[in-house]
C-alpha positions as CSV (number, residue, x, y, z in Angstrom):
1,M,-254.6,41.6,-145.9
2,H,-251.9,38.8,-146.4
3,T,-248.8,41.2,-147.0
4,F,-249.7,43.2,-143.9
5,L,-249.7,39.9,-141.7
6,L,-246.4,38.8,-143.3
7,R,-244.7,42.2,-142.5
8,S,-246.2,42.2,-139.0
9,S,-244.9,38.8,-138.3
10,L,-241.4,39.8,-139.7
11,A,-241.4,43.0,-137.6
12,F,-242.5,41.0,-134.5
13,L,-239.9,38.5,-135.1
14,A,-237.1,41.2,-135.6
15,F,-238.3,43.0,-132.4
16,V,-238.0,39.6,-130.4
17,L,-234.7,38.8,-131.7
18,L,-233.4,42.2,-130.9
19,I,-234.6,42.1,-127.2
20,A,-233.3,38.7,-126.8
21,S,-229.9,39.5,-127.9
22,L,-229.8,42.6,-125.7
23,A,-231.0,40.5,-122.7
24,C,-228.2,37.9,-123.0
25,V,-225.7,40.5,-122.4
26,G,-224.5,40.2,-118.5
27,P,-221.9,42.2,-116.7
28,Q,-218.3,41.9,-117.4
29,G,-216.3,39.3,-115.7
30,P,-213.2,39.8,-113.5
31,V,-209.9,40.6,-115.1
32,G,-207.9,37.2,-115.7
33,P,-204.4,36.7,-114.1
34,P,-201.2,37.7,-116.1
35,G,-199.7,35.3,-118.4
36,P,-196.0,33.9,-117.6
37,S,-193.1,36.2,-118.2
38,G,-192.0,36.2,-121.7
39,T,-195.1,35.1,-123.2
40,G,-196.1,38.3,-125.0
41,G,-197.0,38.8,-128.6
42,G,-193.6,40.4,-129.8
43,P,-190.6,39.2,-131.6
44,P,-189.2,37.0,-132.5
45,Y,-191.9,35.4,-134.5
46,V,-191.4,32.0,-135.2
47,W,-193.4,29.9,-137.9
48,V,-192.9,26.3,-138.6
49,C,-193.9,24.2,-142.0
50,T,-193.7,20.7,-141.6
51,T,-193.6,18.2,-143.2
52,A,-191.0,19.2,-145.5
53,Y,-190.5,15.9,-147.6
54,F,-192.5,12.9,-148.8
55,A,-192.0,9.6,-147.2
56,N,-190.5,7.0,-149.5
57,A,-190.4,9.3,-152.3
58,G,-188.2,8.0,-155.2
59,S,-187.7,11.4,-156.8
60,N,-187.2,15.0,-156.3
61,T,-189.9,17.6,-156.5
62,R,-190.0,21.6,-155.8
63,A,-190.4,23.0,-152.6
64,D,-191.5,26.6,-152.1
65,I,-191.6,28.6,-148.8
66,Y,-193.3,32.0,-149.2
67,V,-192.7,34.6,-146.6
68,F,-194.9,37.9,-146.7
69,N,-193.7,40.9,-144.7
70,G,-197.0,42.5,-143.4
71,S,-195.3,45.3,-141.4
72,S,-194.7,48.7,-142.2
73,T,-190.9,48.3,-141.8
74,S,-188.4,46.0,-143.2
75,A,-188.1,42.5,-141.5
76,N,-185.0,40.5,-140.9
77,I,-185.8,36.9,-141.9
78,A,-184.1,33.5,-141.2
79,V,-185.3,30.5,-143.0
80,H,-184.0,27.2,-141.5
81,I,-184.7,23.9,-143.2
82,L,-184.2,21.2,-140.4
83,D,-183.7,17.6,-140.4
84,K,-185.6,15.4,-137.8
85,N,-183.1,16.2,-135.1
86,G,-183.4,19.9,-135.5
87,N,-180.1,20.4,-137.5
88,N,-180.1,23.2,-140.0
89,L,-179.4,21.7,-143.5
90,A,-178.6,25.0,-145.3
91,G,-175.7,24.2,-147.7
92,A,-176.0,20.3,-147.2
93,T,-176.6,18.5,-150.4
94,V,-180.1,17.4,-151.0
95,P,-180.2,13.6,-151.3
96,G,-181.0,12.3,-154.9
97,T,-180.4,15.5,-156.8
98,S,-178.6,15.5,-160.1
99,P,-176.7,17.6,-160.5
100,A,-176.2,17.9,-156.9
101,S,-177.9,20.8,-155.3
102,T,-177.8,22.0,-151.7
103,Y,-180.5,23.4,-149.3
104,P,-181.0,27.3,-149.3
105,G,-181.3,29.0,-146.0
106,Q,-179.3,31.0,-143.4
107,T,-176.9,29.6,-140.9
108,G,-176.4,30.4,-137.3
109,S,-177.9,34.0,-136.5
110,A,-177.6,35.4,-140.1
111,T,-180.8,36.9,-141.6
112,V,-181.8,38.4,-144.9
113,A,-183.8,41.8,-145.3
114,L,-187.4,41.7,-146.5
115,A,-188.9,44.9,-147.4
116,A,-192.5,46.0,-146.2
117,A,-195.3,44.5,-148.3
118,N,-192.7,42.3,-150.0
119,T,-192.8,38.4,-150.4
120,L,-189.7,36.2,-150.1
121,N,-189.7,33.0,-152.0
122,V,-187.3,30.3,-150.9
123,N,-187.3,27.1,-153.1
124,W,-185.3,23.9,-153.3
125,Q,-185.5,20.1,-154.3
126,T,-187.2,17.9,-151.9
127,P,-185.0,15.0,-151.0
128,I,-185.3,11.3,-152.2
129,A,-186.3,9.7,-148.8
130,G,-186.6,6.0,-150.0
131,G,-185.2,3.4,-152.2
132,P,-181.8,1.8,-152.9
133,G,-179.0,3.8,-151.6
134,F,-181.2,6.2,-149.4
135,D,-181.9,5.8,-145.7
136,G,-184.6,8.4,-145.6
137,V,-182.7,10.0,-142.8
138,T,-179.5,11.7,-143.8
139,N,-179.9,15.2,-145.0
140,V,-183.7,14.6,-145.3
141,S,-185.7,17.9,-144.5
142,T,-188.4,17.5,-142.0
143,S,-189.3,20.8,-140.9
144,V,-188.8,24.4,-141.9
145,T,-188.8,27.3,-139.5
146,V,-189.1,31.0,-140.3
147,T,-187.9,33.5,-137.7
148,S,-188.7,37.3,-138.0
149,D,-188.3,40.5,-136.1
150,Q,-191.5,41.9,-137.6
151,P,-195.2,40.2,-138.1
152,V,-195.0,38.1,-141.3
153,A,-197.1,35.3,-142.8
154,V,-195.6,32.1,-144.0
155,G,-196.9,29.6,-146.5
156,S,-195.6,26.6,-148.3
157,D,-195.9,24.7,-151.2
158,F,-194.3,21.1,-151.5
159,Q,-195.2,19.9,-154.7
160,W,-195.9,16.0,-155.4
161,S,-198.5,14.9,-157.6
162,G,-199.9,18.5,-158.0
163,F,-199.8,21.8,-155.8
164,H,-200.1,21.5,-152.1
165,P,-200.2,25.1,-150.8
166,L,-200.7,25.1,-147.0
167,P,-200.3,27.9,-144.4
168,C,-197.4,27.4,-141.8
169,S,-198.2,27.5,-138.2
170,L,-197.0,30.5,-136.0
171,L,-195.4,28.7,-132.9
172,P,-197.0,29.7,-129.5
173,K,-194.6,31.5,-127.0
Protein backbone atom coordinates (compact mmCIF):
# COMPACT_ATOMS: atom_id res chain seq x y z
CA MET A 1 0.00 0.00 0.00
CA HIS A 2 2.86 2.39 0.89
CA THR A 3 4.60 1.83 -2.50
CA PHE A 4 1.31 2.43 -4.32
CA LEU A 5 0.85 5.80 -2.57
CA LEU A 6 4.43 6.84 -3.30
CA ARG A 7 4.13 5.91 -6.99
CA SER A 8 0.78 7.62 -7.26
CA SER A 9 2.12 10.79 -5.67
CA LEU A 10 5.17 10.88 -7.97
CA ALA A 11 3.00 10.25 -11.04
CA PHE A 12 0.62 13.05 -10.02
CA LEU A 13 3.54 15.41 -9.39
CA ALA A 14 5.04 14.61 -12.83
CA PHE A 15 1.64 15.21 -14.46
CA VAL A 16 1.23 18.58 -12.70
CA LEU A 17 4.75 19.67 -13.75
CA LEU A 18 4.07 18.66 -17.35
CA ILE A 19 0.79 20.59 -17.46
CA ALA A 20 2.38 23.62 -15.76
CA SER A 21 5.27 23.70 -18.24
CA LEU A 22 2.89 23.50 -21.20
CA ALA A 23 0.56 26.13 -19.75
CA CYS A 24 3.41 28.65 -19.36
CA VAL A 25 4.02 28.91 -23.09
CA GLY A 26 2.39 31.94 -24.66
CA PRO A 27 2.23 33.22 -28.20
CA GLN A 28 5.45 34.31 -29.91
CA GLY A 29 6.17 38.02 -29.62
CA PRO A 30 6.81 40.39 -32.50
CA VAL A 31 10.12 40.37 -34.38
CA GLY A 32 12.59 42.92 -33.03
CA PRO A 33 14.14 45.70 -35.09
CA PRO A 34 17.27 44.98 -37.12
CA GLY A 35 20.62 45.83 -35.55
CA PRO A 36 22.83 48.66 -36.75
CA SER A 37 24.72 48.19 -40.01
CA GLY A 38 28.01 46.33 -39.66
CA THR A 39 27.13 44.54 -36.42
CA GLY A 40 26.84 41.07 -37.92
CA GLY A 41 28.67 38.08 -36.54
CA GLY A 42 31.10 37.68 -39.43
CA PRO A 43 34.80 38.41 -39.77
CA PRO A 44 36.97 39.93 -38.64
CA TYR A 45 36.76 38.19 -35.29
CA VAL A 46 38.70 40.16 -32.65
CA TRP A 47 39.60 38.75 -29.24
CA VAL A 48 41.26 40.66 -26.40
CA CYS A 49 43.30 39.29 -23.50
CA THR A 50 44.03 41.71 -20.69
CA THR A 51 45.96 42.42 -18.56
CA ALA A 52 49.20 41.22 -20.13
CA TYR A 53 51.66 42.04 -17.34
CA PHE A 54 51.97 42.07 -13.57
CA ALA A 55 52.05 45.57 -12.07
CA ASN A 56 55.18 46.34 -10.05
CA ALA A 57 56.64 42.94 -10.90
CA GLY A 58 60.39 42.82 -10.41
CA SER A 59 61.06 39.81 -12.62
CA ASN A 60 60.09 38.31 -15.96
CA THR A 61 57.73 35.35 -16.22
CA ARG A 62 56.37 33.37 -19.14
CA ALA A 63 53.21 34.47 -20.94
CA ASP A 64 51.31 32.30 -23.43
CA ILE A 65 48.44 33.00 -25.82
CA TYR A 66 46.67 29.98 -27.34
CA VAL A 67 44.58 30.37 -30.50
CA PHE A 68 42.46 27.38 -31.58
CA ASN A 69 41.01 27.38 -35.08
CA GLY A 70 37.59 25.79 -34.72
CA SER A 71 36.58 26.35 -38.32
CA SER A 72 36.78 23.82 -41.14
CA THR A 73 39.22 25.96 -43.16
CA SER A 74 42.57 27.61 -42.56
CA ALA A 75 42.41 30.88 -40.62
CA ASN A 76 44.54 33.98 -41.05
CA ILE A 77 45.60 35.13 -37.58
CA ALA A 78 47.26 38.33 -36.33
CA VAL A 79 48.50 38.55 -32.73
CA HIS A 80 49.23 42.07 -31.51
CA ILE A 81 50.74 42.65 -28.08
CA LEU A 82 49.83 46.25 -27.18
CA ASP A 83 51.04 48.85 -24.70
CA LYS A 84 48.60 51.02 -22.73
CA ASN A 85 48.28 53.44 -25.68
CA GLY A 86 47.47 50.70 -28.20
CA ASN A 87 50.90 50.65 -29.82
CA ASN A 88 51.90 47.26 -31.23
CA LEU A 89 55.02 46.02 -29.41
CA ALA A 90 56.01 43.32 -31.96
CA GLY A 91 59.80 43.46 -32.23
CA ALA A 92 60.25 45.80 -29.23
CA THR A 93 62.56 44.70 -26.43
CA VAL A 94 60.79 43.30 -23.35
CA PRO A 95 61.90 45.36 -20.32
CA GLY A 96 64.24 43.51 -17.98
CA THR A 97 64.92 40.42 -20.10
CA SER A 98 68.46 39.08 -19.97
CA PRO A 99 69.55 38.22 -22.52
CA ALA A 100 67.32 40.77 -24.21
CA SER A 101 64.28 39.32 -25.96
CA THR A 102 61.62 40.92 -28.11
CA TYR A 103 57.86 40.70 -28.22
CA PRO A 104 56.50 38.31 -30.85
CA GLY A 105 53.49 38.96 -33.06
CA GLN A 106 52.57 40.42 -36.40
CA THR A 107 52.99 43.99 -37.56
CA GLY A 108 50.65 46.04 -39.73
CA SER A 109 48.21 43.84 -41.63
CA ALA A 110 50.48 40.76 -41.64
CA THR A 111 48.92 37.43 -40.63
CA VAL A 112 49.98 33.83 -40.12
CA ALA A 113 48.01 30.83 -41.37
CA LEU A 114 46.50 28.46 -38.82
CA ALA A 115 45.15 25.18 -40.18
CA ALA A 116 41.69 23.92 -39.20
CA ALA A 117 41.54 22.21 -35.79
CA ASN A 118 45.09 23.40 -34.95
CA THR A 119 46.36 25.55 -32.08
CA LEU A 120 48.83 28.42 -32.31
CA ASN A 121 50.90 29.04 -29.16
CA VAL A 122 52.57 32.44 -28.92
CA ASN A 123 54.81 32.96 -25.88
CA TRP A 124 57.10 35.66 -24.53
CA GLN A 125 58.47 36.97 -21.26
CA THR A 126 56.33 39.44 -19.32
CA PRO A 127 58.04 42.79 -18.75
CA ILE A 128 59.54 44.02 -15.52
CA ALA A 129 57.07 46.74 -14.64
CA GLY A 130 58.50 48.15 -11.42
CA GLY A 131 61.64 48.74 -9.46
CA PRO A 132 64.78 50.81 -10.03
CA GLY A 133 65.36 51.69 -13.67
CA PHE A 134 61.86 50.71 -14.87
CA ASP A 135 59.07 53.23 -15.34
CA GLY A 136 56.32 50.59 -15.64
CA VAL A 137 55.16 52.14 -18.93
CA THR A 138 57.79 51.96 -21.68
CA ASN A 139 57.35 48.76 -23.74
CA VAL A 140 55.07 47.24 -21.08
CA SER A 141 52.51 44.89 -22.59
CA THR A 142 49.01 45.74 -21.37
CA SER A 143 46.64 43.90 -23.71
CA VAL A 144 46.81 41.35 -26.50
CA THR A 145 44.48 41.34 -29.49
CA VAL A 146 43.98 38.37 -31.77
CA THR A 147 42.28 39.04 -35.09
CA SER A 148 41.07 36.24 -37.37
CA ASP A 149 39.07 35.81 -40.55
CA GLN A 150 37.61 32.53 -39.20
CA PRO A 151 35.93 31.61 -35.88
CA VAL A 152 38.63 30.88 -33.30
CA ALA A 153 38.88 30.50 -29.54
CA VAL A 154 41.58 32.34 -27.60
CA GLY A 155 42.96 31.72 -24.12
CA SER A 156 45.90 33.01 -22.11
CA ASP A 157 48.23 31.82 -19.39
CA PHE A 158 50.26 34.60 -17.79
CA GLN A 159 52.33 32.80 -15.21
CA TRP A 160 53.20 34.35 -11.89
CA SER A 161 53.42 32.27 -8.75
CA GLY A 162 51.60 29.47 -10.56
CA PHE A 163 49.58 29.10 -13.72
CA HIS A 164 46.73 31.49 -14.50
CA PRO A 165 44.87 30.10 -17.53
CA LEU A 166 42.04 32.40 -18.58
CA PRO A 167 39.78 32.69 -21.60
CA CYS A 168 40.10 35.87 -23.59
CA SER A 169 37.04 37.89 -24.56
CA LEU A 170 35.47 38.22 -27.99
CA LEU A 171 34.98 41.93 -28.64
CA PRO A 172 31.42 42.87 -29.57
CA LYS A 173 30.92 44.50 -32.95
